[in-house]
C-alpha positions in Angstrom: 20.6 20.6 11.3 19.5 18.0 8.7 16.9 18.3 6.0 13.3 18.0 6.7 11.7 14.8 5.6 9.7 16.6 3.0 12.9 17.9 1.4 14.5 14.5 1.1 14.7 12.4 -2.1 13.2 9.0 -2.1 16.7 7.5 -2.0 17.5 9.6 1.1 14.3 8.5 2.8 15.0 4.8 2.0 18.5 5.3 3.5 17.1 6.9 6.6 14.2 4.4 6.9 15.6 1.0 5.8 13.5 -2.1 5.8 14.4 -3.9 9.0 12.6 -7.0 10.2 12.4 -8.1 13.8 11.0 -11.1 15.6 7.3 -10.9 16.5 6.7 -8.7 19.5 3.8 -8.8 21.9 4.0 -5.0 22.2 2.5 -4.7 18.7 -0.9 -5.8 19.9 -0.7 -3.4 22.8 0.3 -0.5 20.5 -2.5 -1.4 18.1 -5.1 -1.5 21.0 -3.9 1.9 22.2 -4.1 3.4 18.6 -7.5 1.8 18.0 -8.9 3.4 21.2 -7.3 6.7 20.3 -8.8 6.7 16.8 -12.2 5.6 18.1 -12.2 8.6 20.4 -10.8 11.1 17.8 -13.3 9.9 15.1 -16.3 9.4 17.4 -18.3 11.9 15.4 -17.7 10.1 12.1 -19.2 7.0 10.5 -16.3 4.6 11.3 -17.5 1.1 10.6 -14.4 -0.9 11.6 -10.8 -0.4 12.8 -8.5 -3.4 12.3 -4.9 -4.4 13.0 -3.4 -5.5 9.6 0.0 -6.3 8.2 2.6 -8.7 9.5 2.5 -7.3 13.0 -1.0 -8.7 13.3 0.2 -12.2 12.5 1.6 -14.1 15.5 5.0 -15.7 15.3 6.4 -14.1 12.1 9.1 -11.5 11.7 7.9 -8.1 10.6 8.9 -4.5 10.2 8.4 -2.8 13.6 5.5 -0.8 12.1 1.9 -1.3 13.2 -0.6 -1.0 10.4 -4.1 0.0 11.1 -7.0 -0.1 8.7 -9.9 2.4 9.3 -13.0 1.6 7.3 -15.7 4.3 7.0 -19.2 4.2 5.4 -19.3 4.6 1.7 -21.2 7.9 1.9 -18.5 9.5 4.1 -16.3 12.4 3.1 -12.8 10.8 3.4 -11.1 14.2 3.3 -13.0 15.5 6.3 -12.0 12.3 8.2 -8.4 12.7 7.0 -8.2 16.2 8.4 -9.2 14.8 11.9 -6.5 12.1 11.6 -3.9 14.7 10.6 -4.9 17.0 13.5 -4.3 14.0 15.7 -0.6 13.9 14.9 -0.4 11.7 11.8 1.2 12.8 8.6 -0.4 12.2 5.2 1.7 9.8 3.1 -0.4 9.4 0.1 -3.9 9.8 -1.3 -5.7 8.2 -4.3 -9.4 7.6 -5.1 -11.0 6.1 -2.0 -7.7 5.7 -0.1 -5.6 7.9 2.2 -2.6 6.8 4.1 -0.9 8.3 7.1 2.1 7.6 9.3 3.5 8.6 12.6 6.9 7.8 14.0 9.2 8.9 11.1 11.6 11.6 12.2 14.6 13.3 10.5 16.7 11.2 12.8 15.1 7.9 11.8 12.3 5.8 13.3 10.7 6.8 16.6 10.1 4.2 19.3 6.6 3.5 17.9 5.8 3.7 14.2 2.3 3.5 12.7 0.7 3.5 9.3 -3.0 4.3 9.2 -5.0 3.3 6.0 -8.2 5.2 5.7 -10.7 3.6 3.2 -14.3 2.9 2.5 -15.9 -0.2 4.0 -15.2 -3.2 1.9 -11.7 -2.1 0.6 -10.1 -4.5 3.0 -8.3 -7.4 1.3 -5.6 -7.1 4.0 -8.1 -8.5 6.5 -8.6 -11.7 4.4 -4.8 -12.1 4.0 -4.2 -11.6 7.7 -6.9 -14.1 8.6 -5.6 -16.7 6.2 -2.0 -16.4 7.5 -3.2 -16.7 11.1 -5.2 -19.8 10.2 -2.5 -21.3 8.0 0.8 -21.2 9.9 2.8 -22.9 7.2 1.8 -20.3 4.6 2.6 -17.6 7.3 6.1 -19.2 7.6 6.5 -19.2 3.8 5.6 -15.5 3.8 8.1 -14.8 6.6 10.9 -16.7 4.7 10.2 -14.7 1.6 10.3 -11.4 3.5 13.5 -12.3 5.2 15.1 -13.1 1.8 13.7 -9.9 0.2 15.0 -7.8 3.2 18.5 -8.9 2.3 18.0 -7.9 -1.4 16.0 -4.7 -1.0 16.8 -3.3 2.4 16.9 0.2 1.0 14.2 -0.1 -1.7 10.7 -0.3 -0.2 9.1 -0.3 -3.6 11.0 -3.3 -4.8 10.5 -5.1 -1.5 6.8 -4.6 -1.7 6.5 -5.4 -5.4 8.3 -8.7 -5.0 5.7 -9.8 -2.4 2.7 -8.8 -4.5 2.1 -12.2 -6.3 2.3 -14.1 -3.0 -0.1 -11.7 -1.3 -2.6 -11.8 -4.2 -2.6 -15.6 -4.4 -3.3 -16.1 -0.7 -5.8 -13.2 -0.5 -7.7 -14.8 -3.4 -7.8 -18.2 -1.5 -8.8 -16.4 1.7 -11.7 -14.6 0.0 -13.0 -18.0 -1.2 -12.6 -19.6 2.2 -13.9 -16.7 4.2 -16.5 -15.4 1.7 -18.7 -12.8 3.2 -16.7 -12.5 6.4 -16.1 -8.7 5.9 
């Protein structure tokens, strides 16, 4: 019997869960819709202000990791830790926590990825740059294709190093998020 995920080094985790991009799949919207409904029900007693599909799986027509990212925004006077406990009791594992942000996942097993994999990002309302970036790429298909091309190149270079893969995308994401916030000022 192999190690538990919590016992693995970062390098072992990256080996078990390599970056792998796939063509856009219609099932991602269905998976998001199911997860949104599930979270709305599980968090019905809490001040959830918005649940959104974010990340590359929310952008039609581009390759992405087969992981559905969901942003849960709650009112600024909420107790994130109380809401996090509900999400954990609903079968999600806490990945990280920092001031005003808690992340969860589901679908990582000691044998690799499950059939469905999710990342849940719990934040206060307004901490949602991903919505602007998503909307910009949906509305600007050429920029979306540039993002896709960059990700495909980075995948080849950093297939077993998620930090480097993410770091190398940062400048592009920041640039177009800034443009999106100007274009869509006040949208969220």
